[in-house]
VOBA-274300 format. One record per residue (C-alpha): x, y negated, z negated; residue in three letters. Coordinates in steps of 0.05 Angstrom, whole numbers, plus 5000, padded with zeros to 4 digits. Example, Ala and Ser with C-alpha at 12.3 -4.5 7.8 and 13.67 -1.06 7.14 Angstrom:
BEGIN
524650904844ala/527350214857ser/
This chain:
BEGIN
728065381384met/728366111360ser/725066751396asn/721167101341tyr/718367841360leu/711467881327val/707868591309ala/700168481301met/694968991284glu/688168991305ala/682269341295ala/680169771356trp/671469971367leu/671270711394val/664570971402arg/662571711431asp/669272051413val/669772761377asp/677072831374asp/682372321336ile/686972351388asp/681372121443asp/680171621408ala/687171371401ile/688271471476gly/682271081492val/683970551448ala/690970451481val/688970521540ser/682770041531glu/687569381493ala/692669531549gly/687569461604lys/684568881585arg/691768631561leu/693968741632asn/688568451659gln/690267731628lys/697567821662asn/699868061581lys/703868581606glu/710468301559phe/704868601498val/707669261468glu/700569691451val/701070291403asp/695770711361val/699170371277gly/700070711226val/698170821153thr/700871041082gly/696871651059cys/695071490987pro/695172120955ala/701972350984cys/705071701013gly/706272001091glu/705271671143pro/699571791192phe/696271481266asp/690870971226ser/684871241257ala/677871451230phe/671471831250ile/664471761226ala/659271881266ala/662372021330asn/664971271330thr/672971241309ala/676970601277leu/683670521311val/688970101271gly/693569861336leu/700369511333leu/701169031385leu/708468721387glu/709768071445ile/715867701437glu/715166931435val/720666471456phe/722665711438asn/718665761385ala/719765261318asp/718565681260ser/714966331239glu/708565921235gln/708365761294his/710566371336ala/705766721296ser/700866181329arg/702566311390ile/701467071391ala/694867001356lys/692466551416ser/696067021470glu/694467591448val/685967291425gly/685067061483gly/685967771515ala/682568201459leu/676467651452arg/672667951391asp/677868431360val/679268381298pro/688168181292leu/692968061237ser/699767901235val/704368291201ile/710868221217glu/716667641244ile/722467831265val/726867251287glu/731867481348thr/737767281371asp/737866961433ala/742067351479glu/738667911468glu/733167691495ala/737667611551asp/738268171557ala/
């Protein structure tokens, strides 16, 4: 059995905002509250990044139209004692998805971690 760091992308909708920074702040705060409410303090929440289609430079994953924002959040969770990457992915989606009902989630990266790093 191995430990894995699972990174997921979530699509978060924020209504009645005029500014990208406000939308990002609200999305991160709301997701953090919902995860902490369900005792998921071990989930890291941050704004995702998207590459510019023209130049390739990364920018925050957020878009506003009609005072409604779609914010891409990056969620990272450490999964312990999983049988495989697929098993770790299912565990992560179950844990996070239970707290963030009706929020689209997609696993974007799974990295096996050393058991010794997790104990440190």
